[in-house]
C-alpha positions as CSV (number, residue, x, y, z in Angstrom):
1,M,5.4,-26.4,3.0
2,K,1.9,-28.2,3.8
3,L,0.0,-30.1,1.2
4,L,-3.5,-30.3,2.3
5,Q,-6.8,-31.4,0.9
6,A,-9.1,-28.8,0.6
7,G,-12.4,-28.9,3.5
8,S,-10.0,-31.4,5.1
9,Q,-9.9,-30.2,9.2
10,E,-6.2,-29.7,8.5
11,C,-7.0,-27.4,6.3
12,T,-10.1,-25.3,7.9
13,R,-7.2,-25.0,10.5
14,F,-4.8,-23.2,8.1
15,F,-7.3,-20.4,7.0
16,S,-8.6,-20.0,10.2
17,K,-4.6,-19.3,11.4
18,L,-4.1,-16.9,7.7
19,R,-7.1,-15.2,9.0
20,S,-5.8,-14.5,12.1
21,R,-3.3,-12.5,10.5
22,Q,-5.7,-10.0,9.8
23,G,-6.1,-6.8,11.6
24,T,-4.4,-7.7,14.9
25,M,-2.2,-5.4,16.9
26,P,-0.1,-6.9,19.4
27,A,-0.7,-5.4,23.0
28,E,3.4,-5.2,23.6
29,V,3.0,-3.6,20.3
30,E,0.4,-0.8,20.6
31,Q,1.9,-0.1,24.0
32,A,5.2,0.6,22.8
33,V,4.2,2.6,19.8
34,R,2.0,4.8,21.8
35,G,4.8,5.5,23.8
36,I,7.2,6.4,20.7
37,L,4.4,8.9,19.0
38,E,3.5,10.6,22.3
39,G,7.4,10.9,23.2
40,I,7.9,12.8,19.8
41,R,4.4,14.5,20.1
42,T,5.9,16.2,23.3
43,G,9.8,15.9,23.1
44,G,10.1,16.9,19.4
45,D,13.5,16.5,17.5
46,T,15.0,16.1,20.8
47,A,13.0,12.9,21.3
48,L,12.8,12.0,17.1
49,F,16.9,11.7,17.3
50,E,17.0,9.8,20.9
51,Q,14.6,7.1,19.1
52,T,16.8,7.4,15.8
53,E,19.6,6.5,17.9
54,R,18.1,3.6,20.1
55,F,16.4,1.9,17.1
56,D,18.8,2.2,14.5
57,G,21.7,2.5,16.4
58,V,22.6,6.2,14.4
59,R,22.9,9.6,16.2
60,L,21.6,12.7,14.6
61,D,21.0,16.2,14.7
62,A,19.6,19.0,12.7
63,A,22.2,19.1,10.8
64,S,22.5,16.2,9.7
65,V,18.5,14.7,9.5
66,Q,18.0,16.0,6.1
67,V,19.3,14.3,3.0
68,G,22.0,17.0,1.2
69,P,22.3,17.8,-1.8
70,G,25.7,15.9,-2.1
71,E,25.1,12.9,-0.9
72,V,22.3,12.8,-3.7
73,E,25.3,13.6,-6.2
74,E,27.4,10.9,-4.7
75,A,24.3,8.4,-4.7
76,Y,23.9,9.1,-8.4
77,A,27.8,8.7,-9.2
78,A,27.8,5.5,-7.0
79,L,25.4,3.2,-9.3
80,T,26.3,1.6,-12.1
81,P,25.0,2.5,-15.6
82,A,22.6,-0.7,-15.5
83,S,21.0,0.5,-12.4
84,L,20.4,3.6,-13.3
85,E,18.8,2.9,-16.5
86,A,16.8,-0.3,-14.4
87,I,15.6,2.7,-12.1
88,K,14.6,5.2,-14.9
89,T,12.4,2.5,-17.0
90,A,10.7,1.6,-13.7
91,A,9.6,5.0,-13.3
92,S,8.7,5.8,-16.6
93,R,6.5,3.2,-16.9
94,V,4.9,4.0,-13.6
95,R,4.1,7.2,-14.5
96,A,2.7,6.0,-17.7
97,F,0.0,4.1,-16.2
98,H,-0.8,6.3,-13.0
99,L,-1.4,9.4,-15.4
100,R,-4.6,7.8,-16.7
101,Q,-5.9,7.8,-13.3
102,L,-5.8,11.6,-12.8
103,H,-9.0,12.8,-12.7
104,S,-10.0,16.9,-13.2
105,S,-12.9,19.2,-11.8
106,W,-15.9,19.0,-13.5
107,F,-19.3,21.1,-13.0
108,S,-23.1,20.4,-14.6
109,E,-25.6,22.9,-15.3
110,E,-29.3,22.2,-15.9
111,N,-32.0,24.8,-14.9
112,G,-30.2,27.2,-13.3
113,A,-28.6,24.9,-10.9
114,I,-24.3,24.2,-11.4
115,V,-23.1,21.3,-9.3
116,G,-20.1,20.0,-9.8
117,M,-16.8,18.2,-8.0
118,L,-13.5,20.7,-7.0
119,V,-10.5,18.0,-7.6
120,R,-7.6,19.5,-5.7
121,P,-4.2,17.7,-4.9
122,L,-2.9,17.5,-0.9
123,D,-0.7,20.4,-0.1
124,R,2.0,18.0,2.0
125,V,2.1,14.4,1.9
126,G,5.0,12.2,3.6
127,I,6.1,8.8,2.0
128,Y,7.6,6.0,4.3
129,V,10.2,3.6,2.6
130,P,11.5,1.1,4.8
131,G,15.4,0.5,4.6
132,G,18.2,0.3,7.1
133,T,19.3,-3.1,5.7
134,A,17.2,-3.5,2.6
135,A,16.9,-0.7,0.2
136,Y,13.4,-0.5,-1.4
137,P,13.8,2.1,-4.8
138,S,10.6,0.7,-6.1
139,T,8.3,1.9,-3.0
140,V,9.8,5.0,-3.1
141,L,8.9,5.3,-7.8
142,M,5.0,3.8,-6.3
143,N,4.5,6.2,-3.7
144,A,6.5,9.4,-5.1
145,I,4.9,9.3,-8.7
146,P,1.0,9.1,-8.2
147,A,1.6,11.9,-5.6
148,A,3.7,13.8,-8.5
149,I,1.2,13.4,-10.9
150,A,-1.6,14.6,-8.4
151,G,0.3,17.8,-8.5
152,V,0.9,17.5,-4.4
153,P,2.9,20.7,-3.9
154,E,5.3,18.9,-1.2
155,V,6.6,15.7,-0.9
156,V,8.9,14.5,2.1
157,M,10.3,11.1,2.1
158,C,11.5,9.3,5.6
159,T,13.5,6.3,5.5
160,P,15.9,4.7,8.4
161,P,19.4,5.4,7.9
162,R,22.3,2.6,7.6
163,R,24.5,2.0,10.4
164,D,26.9,4.4,9.3
165,G,24.1,7.2,8.6
166,T,23.8,7.5,4.9
167,V,20.1,6.1,2.7
168,A,20.7,3.6,0.1
169,E,22.0,5.1,-3.3
170,A,19.1,3.5,-5.2
171,V,16.8,4.9,-3.0
172,L,18.2,8.9,-3.0
173,V,18.5,8.7,-7.0
174,A,14.7,7.2,-7.0
175,A,13.3,9.9,-5.2
176,D,15.4,12.8,-6.9
177,L,14.2,11.2,-9.8
178,C,10.5,11.8,-8.7
179,G,11.0,15.0,-7.5
180,V,10.9,14.4,-3.8
181,H,11.2,17.6,-1.9
182,A,13.1,16.6,1.5
183,I,14.5,13.3,2.4
184,Y,14.9,12.7,6.0
185,K,16.8,10.0,7.7
186,V,14.2,8.5,10.2
187,G,12.6,5.4,10.2
188,G,10.2,3.5,12.1
189,A,7.4,4.2,14.0
190,Q,9.1,7.7,15.1
191,A,9.3,8.4,11.4
192,V,5.1,8.3,11.0
193,A,5.0,10.1,14.4
194,A,7.5,13.5,12.9
195,M,5.5,13.1,9.5
196,A,1.7,13.2,12.0
197,Y,2.8,15.9,14.5
198,G,5.6,17.8,12.8
199,T,9.1,18.6,14.7
200,A,11.5,21.6,14.1
201,S,13.1,19.2,11.2
202,I,10.2,17.5,10.2
203,P,7.4,19.8,8.8
204,K,3.7,17.6,9.5
205,V,1.9,16.4,6.3
206,D,-1.6,16.1,5.7
207,K,-1.4,12.2,4.7
208,I,1.0,9.5,5.1
209,V,1.5,6.6,2.6
210,G,4.1,3.6,2.2
211,P,4.2,-0.1,3.5
212,G,6.5,-0.6,6.8
213,N,6.9,-3.2,9.5
214,V,4.6,-4.0,12.3
215,Y,5.7,-1.1,14.5
216,V,5.0,1.3,11.3
217,A,1.6,-0.1,10.6
218,A,1.0,0.5,13.9
219,A,2.1,4.1,14.2
220,K,-0.6,4.7,11.1
221,R,-3.3,3.4,12.6
222,L,-2.3,5.4,15.4
223,V,-2.4,8.6,14.0
224,F,-5.3,7.8,12.1
225,G,-7.2,11.3,11.9
226,Q,-4.8,13.2,13.2
227,V,-3.5,12.6,9.7
228,G,-5.1,10.8,6.8
229,I,-3.0,7.5,6.0
230,D,-3.6,4.7,2.6
231,M,-3.8,2.0,4.5
232,I,-2.8,-0.7,7.3
233,A,-0.3,-2.8,5.5
234,G,0.2,-5.9,6.7
235,P,2.7,-9.3,5.5
236,T,2.9,-9.7,2.1
237,E,0.7,-12.5,0.4
238,L,0.7,-14.6,-3.2
239,L,-2.4,-16.9,-3.9
240,I,-1.7,-18.8,-7.2
241,I,-4.6,-20.5,-8.8
242,A,-3.3,-23.3,-11.2
243,D,-4.5,-26.0,-13.3
244,E,-2.4,-29.0,-14.5
245,E,-0.7,-27.6,-17.3
246,A,1.3,-25.4,-14.7
247,M,5.1,-25.6,-14.7
248,A,5.9,-26.6,-11.1
249,V,9.1,-25.2,-11.0
250,W,7.5,-21.4,-12.2
251,V,4.7,-22.3,-9.3
252,A,7.3,-22.7,-6.6
253,A,10.1,-19.4,-7.8
254,D,6.7,-17.5,-7.5
255,L,5.4,-18.5,-4.2
256,L,9.4,-18.3,-3.0
257,S,9.6,-14.5,-4.2
258,Q,6.9,-13.8,-1.5
259,A,7.7,-16.4,1.3
260,E,11.1,-14.7,1.5
261,H,9.6,-11.1,2.2
262,D,9.2,-11.8,6.3
263,P,8.1,-14.5,8.2
264,L,4.8,-14.0,8.4
265,S,4.3,-13.9,4.3
266,S,1.7,-16.0,3.0
267,A,2.8,-18.3,0.0
268,M,-0.7,-20.4,-1.5
269,L,-0.9,-22.5,-4.2
270,L,-5.0,-24.1,-4.9
271,T,-5.1,-26.5,-7.4
272,P,-7.6,-29.4,-8.9
273,S,-4.0,-31.8,-9.7
274,Q,-2.8,-33.5,-6.7
275,R,0.3,-34.0,-9.2
276,L,1.0,-30.2,-9.3
277,A,0.4,-30.2,-6.1
278,E,3.2,-32.6,-5.0
279,E,5.6,-31.7,-7.4
280,V,5.5,-27.5,-6.2
281,V,5.9,-28.7,-2.6
282,G,9.1,-31.0,-3.4
283,E,10.1,-27.8,-5.9
284,V,10.3,-25.4,-2.9
285,K,12.3,-27.7,-0.6
286,H,14.6,-27.6,-3.6
287,Q,14.8,-24.3,-4.5
288,V,14.6,-22.5,-1.0
289,A,17.6,-24.1,0.0
290,L,19.5,-22.3,-2.2
291,L,18.3,-18.7,-1.2
292,P,20.2,-16.3,0.7
293,R,17.3,-15.4,2.5
294,R,16.7,-18.8,3.5
295,Q,15.8,-18.6,6.6
296,I,13.1,-16.0,6.6
297,A,11.1,-18.0,3.6
298,E,11.4,-21.7,5.7
299,A,9.9,-19.4,8.7
300,S,7.1,-18.0,6.2
301,L,6.0,-21.8,4.5
302,E,5.9,-23.1,7.8
303,Q,3.5,-20.8,8.8
304,F,1.3,-19.6,6.0
305,G,2.4,-21.8,3.1
306,A,0.2,-24.6,1.7
307,A,-0.4,-26.4,-1.6
308,V,-4.1,-27.0,-1.1
309,V,-5.7,-29.7,-3.9
310,V,-9.0,-28.4,-4.8
311,K,-12.0,-30.5,-6.1
312,G,-12.1,-28.0,-9.5
313,L,-11.4,-24.6,-10.4
314,D,-14.7,-23.1,-9.1
315,E,-14.3,-24.1,-5.5
316,A,-10.9,-22.5,-6.0
317,V,-12.4,-19.4,-7.1
318,T,-14.3,-19.4,-3.9
319,L,-11.5,-20.1,-1.4
320,C,-9.7,-17.4,-3.3
321,N,-12.7,-14.6,-2.5
322,E,-12.7,-15.7,0.9
323,V,-9.0,-15.1,1.3
324,A,-9.4,-12.2,-0.9
325,P,-5.2,-12.0,-1.3
326,E,-2.7,-9.0,-2.1
327,H,-1.5,-10.4,-5.2
328,L,-3.3,-13.3,-7.7
329,E,-1.6,-15.3,-10.3
330,L,-3.7,-17.1,-12.5
331,L,-2.1,-19.6,-14.5
332,V,-4.5,-21.4,-16.2
333,K,-5.1,-22.3,-19.6
334,D,-7.4,-19.9,-20.1
335,P,-7.2,-16.8,-17.3
336,W,-9.5,-14.3,-19.1
337,G,-12.2,-17.1,-19.1
338,L,-11.8,-17.1,-15.3
339,L,-11.5,-13.6,-14.7
340,P,-15.3,-12.6,-14.6
341,Q,-15.5,-14.9,-11.3
342,I,-12.8,-12.9,-9.4
343,R,-14.1,-10.7,-7.6
344,R,-11.5,-10.1,-4.7
345,A,-8.0,-9.2,-5.3
346,G,-5.3,-6.3,-5.0
347,A,-3.5,-7.2,-8.0
348,I,-4.6,-10.3,-10.8
349,F,-1.4,-11.1,-13.1
350,M,-2.4,-12.8,-16.1
351,G,-0.9,-16.8,-17.2
352,S,2.2,-17.9,-16.9
353,A,4.3,-14.8,-18.5
354,S,3.0,-12.8,-15.8
355,P,4.7,-13.3,-12.5
356,E,4.3,-11.5,-9.5
357,V,7.9,-10.0,-9.9
358,V,6.9,-7.7,-12.9
359,G,4.1,-5.9,-10.9
360,D,6.7,-5.6,-8.2
361,Y,9.0,-3.3,-9.6
362,L,7.5,-2.3,-13.2
363,A,4.9,-3.1,-15.3
364,G,3.3,0.0,-14.2
365,P,-0.1,-0.7,-11.4
366,N,1.2,0.1,-7.9
367,H,2.4,-2.5,-6.0
368,I,1.2,-1.0,-2.5
369,L,-2.2,-3.2,-2.3
370,P,-4.4,-4.3,0.1
371,T,-3.5,-7.0,2.3
372,G,-5.2,-9.6,4.6
373,G,-7.9,-10.0,3.0
374,T,-8.7,-5.9,2.8
375,A,-9.2,-6.3,-0.7
376,R,-12.8,-6.9,0.4
377,F,-13.0,-3.2,0.3
378,A,-9.7,-1.6,-0.8
379,S,-7.7,-0.5,-3.6
380,P,-4.5,0.3,-4.6
381,L,-2.7,3.1,-4.0
382,S,-3.4,5.0,-6.9
383,V,-3.4,9.5,-7.8
384,A,-7.0,9.7,-5.9
385,D,-5.1,8.9,-2.8
386,F,-3.7,12.3,-3.3
387,Q,-6.6,14.4,-4.4
388,R,-9.0,15.4,-2.4
389,Q,-12.6,16.4,-4.1
390,S,-15.1,19.1,-2.9
391,S,-18.9,19.4,-3.6
392,L,-19.4,22.8,-5.5
393,I,-23.1,24.2,-5.7
394,A,-24.5,27.2,-7.5
395,F,-28.3,28.0,-7.7
396,S,-29.6,30.6,-9.8
397,R,-32.5,32.4,-7.9
398,Q,-35.3,31.0,-9.8
399,Q,-34.1,27.4,-9.6
400,L,-33.9,27.7,-5.4
401,E,-37.5,29.2,-5.7
402,A,-38.5,26.4,-7.8
403,L,-37.3,23.9,-5.5
404,E,-38.2,26.0,-2.6
405,P,-41.4,23.8,-1.6
406,T,-39.9,20.3,-1.8
407,L,-36.8,21.9,0.6
408,V,-39.4,23.1,3.3
409,E,-41.2,19.2,2.9
410,L,-38.1,17.3,3.6
411,A,-36.6,19.5,6.2
412,R,-40.2,19.7,8.0
413,L,-40.5,15.3,7.6
414,E,-37.0,15.7,9.6
415,G,-38.3,17.8,12.3
416,L,-35.9,20.7,11.7
417,E,-37.6,23.8,11.1
418,A,-34.7,26.1,11.5
419,H,-33.5,24.3,7.9
420,A,-36.9,24.5,6.1
421,R,-37.0,28.2,7.2
422,A,-33.8,28.8,5.5
423,A,-35.5,28.0,2.5
424,S,-38.4,29.4,2.8
425,I,-37.1,33.0,4.0
426,R,-35.3,33.9,0.6
427,R,-38.7,33.5,-1.1
428,L,-40.2,36.1,1.5
429,A,-37.4,38.3,1.0
């Protein structure tokens, strides 16, 4: 993990490299994904099953691609009581938070004119949950719960199977607890294609949500317009602003919690304390040696890990707003005092008792967040992502006649005579 001084050439190069991850799609990835998408679009289930065998080593057919009720029952039986209770607790907290986001239709009437917004759920949503060698029940909760709260009548889920053709028990239980209607054992770009175009086994959806690897991200980007998507999720990232009172052992542990995700993950400290920066670098070196995913974490830290010494907290905030991180921890004496200066971040964690990991699992707010600097304009996944809004306009004859001269004036100002006549013709009737 690099120890850098803010403003140095080396630090400038580091931030430039960090920004280079944003919005890029390697040509070879795009080419491969385009081939997968076209194969599914034209070949349907046949291509889907062939690609699942090719990429996941599992041969499926129409009878085995969907998870059956018996598999869900077996998943419940396989989980320990502690694991089941942990998933239920997380689900309860996530549900309670997202219930506050629910919006309803509204109408306003004035002088014979009714205007308003109709808020309705999407008809069918597909959620993607990474899998294969890992299990992410928390991602199921973060996708499926807001969809259920929004009132989506049909939620389907795709997740890669394990080598034996099964899906992780915790993922199945989480999906069942959240009311997912159908679970399919397919992953990668082929799963995105199946949900976007539809096959005999997997229905076409209106929107695809959920994180995935670079191939999943590329597929979502390429099918956007055919279906809606939540965001293009890139490698995860954590930025910590810490003062001299922060505990180096805690800072290092939090940085490593992101570094172990992916070799492209970013874990960064901004601090005005040279002592803390040095201690964190040393502590990271010590702790990473103890991790089962040590190689991944070390690769991440070598490329995108740094402890940057800044002149003060104001400079730290300036750099933070430039990066617009997915996760931001404020490990400072007065995080609430610093908060008004933070303009760009996906999720903000206040103080030493609020590590990023609590947001991953059960704080309540969604952990599907804008990455790669997109927190400049994007927001966390929410109930609103599973709803659509329609404007409603209902004028009385009297109100239309009262506004007709203004309508005509505006239409002719834009050179649109048919618009003007559509307003004035009703007065003449």
